[in-house]
C-alpha positions as CSV (number, residue, x, y, z in Angstrom):
1,M,67.1,139.3,-9.9
2,M,65.0,137.6,-12.6
3,I,66.2,134.2,-13.8
4,D,65.0,132.5,-16.9
5,Y,64.9,128.8,-16.0
6,S,63.8,127.9,-19.5
7,K,67.4,128.4,-20.6
8,L,68.6,125.6,-18.4
9,P,68.9,122.5,-20.6
10,L,67.6,120.0,-18.0
11,S,66.8,116.6,-19.7
12,I,67.8,118.1,-23.1
13,T,70.2,116.2,-25.3
14,S,69.4,117.3,-28.8
15,F,71.8,119.9,-30.2
16,S,69.0,121.3,-32.3
17,D,66.8,121.9,-29.2
18,F,69.7,123.9,-27.7
19,A,70.0,126.0,-30.8
20,V,66.3,126.5,-31.6
21,N,65.3,127.3,-28.0
22,S,68.4,129.4,-27.2
23,M,69.3,127.2,-24.2
24,I,72.6,127.4,-22.4
25,Y,75.0,125.3,-24.5
26,V,78.4,124.7,-22.9
27,D,80.6,125.2,-26.0
28,K,83.0,122.3,-26.6
29,T,82.8,122.6,-30.4
30,D,86.5,123.1,-30.7
31,L,87.0,119.5,-29.3
32,V,84.1,118.3,-31.6
33,A,85.9,119.8,-34.6
34,N,89.2,118.3,-33.6
35,L,87.6,114.8,-33.2
36,A,85.6,115.0,-36.4
37,R,88.7,115.4,-38.5
38,F,89.6,111.7,-37.8
39,R,88.5,109.0,-40.2
40,N,89.2,105.9,-38.1
41,P,86.5,104.7,-35.6
42,I,86.5,106.6,-32.2
43,F,85.2,105.2,-28.9
44,L,84.4,107.2,-25.7
45,S,83.4,105.7,-22.4
46,R,81.7,107.8,-19.7
47,P,79.0,107.3,-17.0
48,R,75.4,107.9,-17.6
49,R,74.0,111.5,-17.5
50,F,77.4,113.1,-18.3
51,G,76.6,114.4,-21.7
52,K,77.5,111.6,-24.1
53,S,74.1,111.8,-25.9
54,T,74.5,115.6,-26.3
55,L,77.9,115.1,-27.8
56,V,76.6,112.5,-30.2
57,S,73.8,114.9,-31.2
58,T,76.3,117.6,-31.8
59,F,78.2,115.4,-34.3
60,H,74.8,114.5,-35.9
61,E,73.9,118.2,-36.5
62,L,77.4,119.1,-37.7
63,F,77.7,116.2,-40.2
64,S,74.1,116.3,-41.5
65,N,73.4,120.0,-41.6
66,G,76.8,121.8,-41.5
67,L,77.3,125.0,-39.5
68,D,73.8,126.6,-39.8
69,K,73.1,126.2,-36.0
70,F,76.7,126.7,-34.8
71,Q,76.8,130.4,-35.3
72,G,78.6,132.2,-32.4
73,L,80.3,129.0,-31.2
74,K,84.0,128.2,-31.3
75,I,83.8,126.0,-34.4
76,T,82.6,129.0,-36.5
77,N,84.3,131.8,-34.6
78,E,87.7,130.1,-35.0
79,N,87.0,128.8,-38.5
80,L,87.5,125.1,-37.5
81,W,85.2,123.4,-40.0
82,N,85.0,123.4,-43.8
83,D,83.7,119.9,-44.5
84,K,80.6,119.0,-46.5
85,T,77.4,117.3,-45.2
86,Y,76.7,113.5,-45.1
87,K,74.0,111.0,-44.5
88,V,74.1,110.3,-40.8
89,I,73.1,107.0,-39.3
90,H,72.4,107.6,-35.6
91,I,71.7,104.5,-33.5
92,D,70.8,104.7,-29.8
93,F,71.0,101.2,-28.4
94,S,69.5,102.3,-25.0
95,Q,66.1,102.3,-26.8
96,I,66.1,98.5,-27.1
97,K,68.0,97.4,-24.0
98,E,65.1,95.8,-22.1
99,N,64.4,92.1,-22.6
100,T,60.8,91.4,-23.8
101,E,59.3,88.0,-24.3
102,N,57.0,89.1,-27.2
103,R,59.7,90.4,-29.5
104,P,63.2,88.9,-29.9
105,F,66.2,91.3,-29.6
106,E,67.2,90.8,-33.2
107,D,63.7,92.0,-34.3
108,K,64.0,95.1,-32.2
109,F,67.5,95.7,-33.6
110,Y,66.1,95.5,-37.1
111,L,63.3,98.1,-36.3
112,L,65.9,100.4,-34.7
113,L,68.1,100.2,-37.8
114,K,65.1,100.8,-40.0
115,S,64.2,103.9,-38.1
116,S,67.8,105.2,-38.1
117,F,68.1,104.6,-41.8
118,K,64.9,106.4,-42.5
119,E,66.1,109.5,-40.7
120,A,69.2,109.3,-42.9
121,S,67.0,109.1,-46.0
122,L,68.1,105.5,-46.5
123,A,65.7,102.7,-47.3
124,I,66.7,99.5,-45.4
125,A,67.2,96.5,-47.6
126,E,64.7,93.7,-47.1
127,E,66.9,90.8,-46.1
128,R,66.8,87.5,-44.3
129,D,68.4,89.0,-41.1
130,V,69.4,92.2,-39.5
131,I,73.1,92.0,-40.3
132,A,72.5,91.3,-44.0
133,A,70.0,94.1,-44.2
134,F,72.6,96.5,-42.7
135,A,75.3,95.3,-45.0
136,D,73.3,95.5,-48.2
137,T,72.0,98.9,-47.4
138,I,75.5,100.3,-46.7
139,A,76.9,98.6,-49.8
140,A,74.6,100.5,-52.0
141,E,76.1,103.9,-50.9
142,E,79.1,105.6,-52.4
143,N,82.4,105.5,-50.4
144,G,82.9,108.1,-47.8
145,T,79.3,109.4,-47.9
146,L,78.1,108.1,-44.6
147,V,78.6,108.9,-40.9
148,L,77.8,106.3,-38.2
149,L,77.0,107.4,-34.7
150,I,76.3,104.8,-32.0
151,D,75.2,105.9,-28.6
152,E,75.1,103.5,-25.5
153,Y,76.3,100.5,-27.5
154,D,76.6,98.5,-24.3
155,A,73.2,99.1,-22.8
156,P,71.6,95.9,-24.3
157,L,74.4,93.8,-22.9
158,T,74.5,95.2,-19.4
159,A,70.7,94.9,-19.2
160,V,70.9,91.0,-19.6
161,M,74.1,90.2,-17.8
162,G,72.2,87.9,-15.5
163,D,70.8,85.9,-18.4
164,K,73.8,84.0,-19.8
165,E,71.9,82.7,-22.9
166,E,70.5,86.1,-23.9
167,F,73.7,87.9,-23.2
168,E,75.6,85.5,-25.5
169,A,73.0,85.9,-28.2
170,R,73.3,89.7,-28.1
171,R,77.1,89.6,-27.8
172,A,77.3,87.4,-30.9
173,L,75.0,89.6,-32.8
174,F,76.9,92.8,-31.8
175,S,80.2,91.1,-32.8
176,E,78.8,90.3,-36.2
177,F,77.4,93.8,-36.5
178,F,80.7,95.6,-35.7
179,S,82.6,93.2,-38.0
180,T,80.2,94.2,-40.8
181,V,80.8,97.9,-40.0
182,K,84.6,97.2,-40.2
183,S,84.2,95.4,-43.6
184,R,82.3,98.3,-45.0
185,S,84.5,101.0,-43.4
186,S,85.2,102.6,-46.7
187,K,81.6,103.8,-46.8
188,F,82.0,105.9,-43.7
189,R,83.6,109.3,-43.4
190,F,83.3,109.2,-39.5
191,I,82.4,106.5,-36.9
192,F,81.8,107.5,-33.3
193,I,80.7,105.0,-30.5
194,T,79.9,105.7,-26.9
195,G,79.1,103.5,-23.9
196,V,79.3,103.3,-20.2
197,T,82.1,100.8,-20.4
198,R,84.2,98.8,-22.8
199,Y,83.4,95.1,-22.7
200,S,86.6,93.2,-22.9
201,N,86.9,89.5,-24.0
202,T,83.7,89.7,-25.9
203,S,85.2,90.2,-29.4
204,I,82.8,93.0,-30.1
205,F,85.5,95.5,-31.0
206,S,88.0,92.9,-32.1
207,A,87.4,93.8,-35.8
208,F,88.4,97.4,-35.2
209,N,92.1,97.1,-35.0
210,N,92.3,100.8,-35.7
211,I,89.7,102.1,-33.2
212,K,90.8,105.2,-31.3
213,D,89.8,105.0,-27.7
214,I,89.8,108.5,-26.3
215,S,88.2,107.6,-22.9
216,F,91.4,108.3,-20.9
217,N,93.0,110.8,-23.3
218,P,93.8,114.1,-21.6
219,T,93.1,116.0,-24.8
220,Y,89.4,115.0,-24.4
221,G,89.3,114.8,-20.6
222,A,86.7,117.6,-20.5
223,I,84.7,116.8,-23.7
224,V,81.7,116.0,-21.5
225,G,80.9,117.4,-18.0
226,Y,81.4,121.0,-16.9
227,T,84.8,122.4,-15.9
228,Q,85.2,125.0,-13.2
229,A,85.7,127.7,-15.8
230,E,82.6,126.6,-17.7
231,L,80.5,126.5,-14.6
232,E,81.4,130.1,-13.7
233,N,81.2,131.4,-17.2
234,Y,77.9,129.9,-18.3
235,F,76.0,129.8,-15.0
236,K,77.2,132.8,-13.0
237,D,73.7,134.5,-12.7
238,Y,72.1,131.2,-11.6
239,I,74.7,130.7,-8.9
240,E,74.2,134.2,-7.6
241,Y,70.4,133.6,-7.6
242,A,70.9,130.3,-5.7
243,A,72.7,132.2,-3.0
244,N,69.7,134.6,-2.7
245,A,67.2,131.8,-2.7
246,L,68.9,129.9,0.0
247,N,69.4,133.0,2.2
248,K,65.7,133.7,1.8
249,K,64.6,130.2,2.6
250,E,66.9,129.9,5.7
251,K,66.5,133.5,6.8
252,T,70.2,134.1,6.8
253,D,72.8,136.0,4.8
254,K,75.6,133.4,5.0
255,Y,75.2,132.3,1.4
256,T,77.4,134.2,-1.0
257,Y,78.5,133.5,-4.6
258,E,81.8,132.1,-3.3
259,L,80.1,129.8,-0.7
260,I,77.8,128.4,-3.4
261,L,80.8,127.6,-5.6
262,E,82.5,126.0,-2.7
263,E,79.4,123.8,-1.9
264,L,79.0,122.9,-5.6
265,K,82.6,121.7,-5.6
266,N,82.1,119.8,-2.4
267,N,79.0,118.0,-3.7
268,Y,79.3,117.7,-7.5
269,D,83.0,118.1,-8.5
270,G,85.8,115.5,-8.3
271,Y,85.2,113.5,-11.5
272,S,88.4,113.0,-13.5
273,F,88.5,110.6,-16.5
274,D,91.9,111.2,-18.1
275,E,95.0,109.3,-17.3
276,E,96.9,112.5,-16.3
277,C,94.1,113.7,-14.0
278,E,94.5,117.0,-15.8
279,W,90.8,117.8,-16.0
280,H,88.1,117.7,-13.2
281,V,84.5,118.1,-14.3
282,Y,81.1,118.5,-12.6
283,N,78.3,116.2,-13.3
284,P,75.9,118.2,-15.5
285,W,72.7,116.5,-14.2
286,S,73.4,117.4,-10.6
287,I,74.4,121.0,-11.5
288,L,71.4,121.7,-13.6
289,N,69.0,120.1,-11.1
290,F,70.5,122.2,-8.3
291,L,70.4,125.5,-10.2
292,S,66.8,124.9,-11.3
293,E,65.6,124.5,-7.6
294,P,68.4,125.8,-5.3
295,Q,66.0,126.1,-2.4
296,R,66.0,122.3,-2.1
297,G,69.7,122.3,-1.2
298,F,72.6,120.2,-2.4
299,K,70.9,116.9,-3.0
300,P,72.6,113.9,-4.6
301,Y,70.6,114.2,-7.8
302,W,72.7,112.0,-10.0
303,L,72.5,109.1,-7.5
304,E,68.8,109.6,-6.8
305,T,67.9,109.3,-10.5
306,G,70.0,106.2,-11.0
307,G,72.6,108.0,-13.1
308,A,75.4,106.8,-10.8
309,K,74.1,103.3,-10.3
310,P,76.9,101.0,-11.5
311,S,74.6,98.6,-13.4
312,L,77.4,96.6,-14.9
313,L,79.0,96.0,-11.5
314,V,75.7,95.2,-9.7
315,N,74.7,92.8,-12.4
316,Y,78.1,91.1,-12.4
317,L,78.1,90.7,-8.6
318,N,74.6,89.3,-8.7
319,T,75.7,86.5,-11.1
320,F,79.1,86.1,-9.4
321,I,78.1,85.9,-5.7
322,D,77.3,82.4,-4.4
323,K,78.6,80.8,-7.6
324,K,82.3,81.6,-7.1
325,V,82.2,83.7,-4.0
326,K,80.1,83.6,-0.9
327,K,78.4,86.7,0.3
328,T,80.3,86.5,3.5
329,E,83.6,86.4,1.6
330,L,82.5,89.5,-0.4
331,V,82.1,91.4,2.8
332,D,85.6,90.4,3.7
333,Y,86.9,91.7,0.4
334,L,85.2,95.0,0.9
335,N,86.7,95.4,4.4
336,L,89.6,97.8,4.4
337,E,91.4,96.0,7.3
338,F,91.0,92.7,5.5
339,I,92.6,94.2,2.4
340,K,95.5,95.6,4.3
């Protein structure tokens, strides 16, 4: 059996790359079309390496270029889309999360906006500060002609949780930024925001009294990640090849298609994000890494690459321990018998 590993989209997040290189694209464009019909801001929270950036990129392609690269997918086959194209402002805040002494965060924010505007064929206004530049640039556009996509909005905040002063400065700037987005909401046809978590009590989203949080909505429980049906539909040949590869390496014949499925479920399934626990999904990073090198076995790829590291929790505990709680007390809190 010959397997084309170049079709596995490992480390690929751009929808355009999927289409141009004929990579395996797990088709969720029916959900994309359903979400894209809304005109109020939408927020989705998911862990790292679960497919948020690919989802954002799919929206980017759809709104900026239409259906040209969606042929053969549900959105075209089922005639789910008939909208026009828009200027898409796509901001990935993970690009500026690190704290650097030589450049203030606000300057990095401005340069990121400038780059995002340029890609949308917008010239950023030369203003006294980043918020004014954003506001004036948006104000010059006609109503309903823009789309705003924000990926990893919380990355710059999580990165500096241990630095109270820097965290507060970034929080205040983000709060002002999102308030400005709200005040210019008539300019946007669609607003979509992702993050690992939703910070509460920071007033960042307080301006959005109409934001639609789909993080726990069963309708979108499988909008990222691979369902069991998707795993078997899109990766059947690779799963069969994995059985052969492991049999060859271990000089056995115990590995079958069914056994590989069982081990994939044991190792990489079990994630459910919706309030009804209706959907269970596999972590794409782990699945793609295993299928690309099955002879290495069922390794914890997501954990090994930091995808599963709960940065928010770790940073919070580092600032919390020994200020309000002693480390010895924390051990007690984590002891099941103590909790009982």
